[in-house]
N, C-alpha and C positions, 0 to 999 in steps of 0.2 A: 226561634219560634215560627211555626207554620201559621199561615193566614188562610182561613176559610171564609168565604163570603156567605152571609146569612141572607139569602134572597131567592125568590123564584122569578125575578124579572130578567128575561133572557138578554135584553140589550145591555143592562147594567153588568151582568156577569161577563158577557163577551168583551165589553169595553175594558173592564178591570183585568181580565185575563191577559189582555195584550200587553200589560205592564210587565208580565213575567213574575209578579209577586204573589200570585194567587195559587194556593196549593190544593184547594178543594172548595166544596160548596155544601152548605146545610140548608135544608128546607123543612117546613113543618106545615100542618094543615092551615094555620092562620095565614102564612105567606102564600100558599096556593089559593086560598079563598080571595086574598087581596088581588092576586094576578087575574082571576076570573077565567083561567084556562084549564084544560084537561090535565090532571095530575100525571098520568103515565106519559103523556106527550112531553110535558115539561121536563120530567126526569130524563127522558131519552135525549131531548135537545141539549140539556145541560151536560150530559155525559159526552156528547159529541164535541163540546167546547172545552171541557175540563178533563185533563188526564187523571187528576187525583181523585180522592174519594168524594162521592156525591151522596149525602145522607138523605134518605127518603123514609118518611115516618109511617108506620102502620097505624091503622085506626081501630083495630080490634082491641078488646080488653082481656080476652081469654087466650091462654098460651097456644092452644092448637090453632086458633084462627090467626093469631099473630104470625105463627110459623108459616101458615099457608099464604098469607099476604106477603110476608117477607120473601118467600121463595119466588112469588110472582114478580115482585119488584126487583129482586136480585137478577132475574132472568133478562131484564132490560139491557144491562151492560155489566161488564166485569168489574167496573169501578163503583158500583152502587154499594153504599153502606146502609144497613137497615137500622132505623131508629126505633127503639122500643122504650116504653116508660119504665121507671124504676119501681116496679111492683113485683110481687112474687111471680105472677104470670109472665111479666116482662123478663125476669131473670131466667125463668124456664125456657122461654123462647130464645133468649140470648144464648144459653148453653147449647140448645139444639142447632141454631143457625151457625154459631161460631164453630161447632164441631164439624159442620159441613163445609167449612172454608169460607163462609160469608163474613164480611166485615160487619160488626154490630156497634152501633152508637147508642149507649144507654143514656137516656135523657131525663130531665127533671130531677137532678140530684141536688139535695140540699143539706146533707151532712156527711161526715167522714165514714160513718158506719155503712151508709148506703153505698158509698164509693168502694168500700172494702168488699161488699157483697158482689158488686158489679164486676170487679176484677176477678173474684173467685169464679164467677159465671163465665169468664172468658171474653169480656167486652174488649173490643178493639179501642173504643173511645168511651170516656165517661164525661158527661156534660153537666158541670156544676153551674147553676144559674145565679151568678154573682150579683147581677143587677136586682133581681127579685129579692135576694137576701138583704141588700142594702135598703130596698124599699120598706122593709119591715123593721129597720133599725139594727140589723145584724151586719157582720163584716164578711162580705163575700170573699175577700182576699185571705182572710184567716182560714176559710174552708180550703182554699187551694193550697195554702201552706201545710195544713194538716194532711191533705191527700198526698202531697208530694213526699212528706216525711214517711207516711205509711208505705207508699209504693217503693220508696227508696230503701226501706228496711228489708224488702223481699225482692231484690232484683232478679233472682232466679225463678221466682214464682209468678210475678206480675209484669206483664208487658203492656198493660192498658195505658193509653195516652190520655192525659188530662186536657180536655177541650173546654176552655173558659167560654161560657155562653152567657146570654143576656147581657152583653156588653153595651154600655150606653155612651162611652166617651173615650177620648184618647188616653186619659189617665187610667181608665180601666185596663186598657191594653198594656200600658207601661207597668202597672203594678202586678198584673197577671204574669207578665214576663219575669219580673223580679221575684215573684213567688214560685216560679218554676213550672208554669203551665206549658205544656207541649204545643198547644194550638190555641189560637184565639179565633172564634167565629164572630165576625163583625158585620154589621150593616154596611152597605156601600159608603154611606156618608161618613162613617167613622173611619174607614180605611183611607178615604180621601183626606180626612182631616189630620191624619198622622204626619203629613208632610209640612203642614202649615206652621210658620213662625213669622211674626212681624219683622224680626231682624233679618231673616233670610230675604224677605221681599225688599226691605230697605237697602240691604247690601247689594242685591242684584241691580236695583234701580241705579244706585251710585256707580257701580262698575260700568253699566251700559252707558250712562251719561258721560263718564270720563272717556270711554272708548270712542264714542261718537265724536268727541272733541279732537281725537287724534287724526281723524279723517282717513283712517286705514280700513282695510278689508282683509280678512283671512283668506277668502276665496277669490 
């Protein structure tokens, strides 16, 4: 599974990228608003840090304007992926931009039929919002399983990658991986939390204590 960081905070992205575990970044208008910085500059700076895809979302709602915004954002760097909403206009824009060789991330997916349409439109990534489905009493992981089954039925037709979004916890990441998601886009705190287990901490403390008693040094 690939890990994308869901953030527009440059320092967090830079710090996590140094682990070698980060494959890309996703942003959205809400994250940009939270950062308080210029959108185009943020995207450019992230692309200088991350070699993988950096998703930048359009704000237009009509296809022609989405394409214009997408082309402008794609010109920032070769690794920009354009995020468009899962609407008819978004799918039209996806078809146009993807036919021009631009990576497209179709976002705000909430059912398998939407995912099927996005793949038909040539989406590079499809973003099911599993956390928001859970919020209204549905099963976000069931959606990923359905999408995986549909895409695997047509391996010669669909190359769209499933990007599990709206992830809230380490369990979301685990279950998304088990369901077959290609990518998890995670807030920085969730990625950091994946490594934590109390038995790991206790075991390390025990080893270090015993090693100190030997009075030895490796270096």
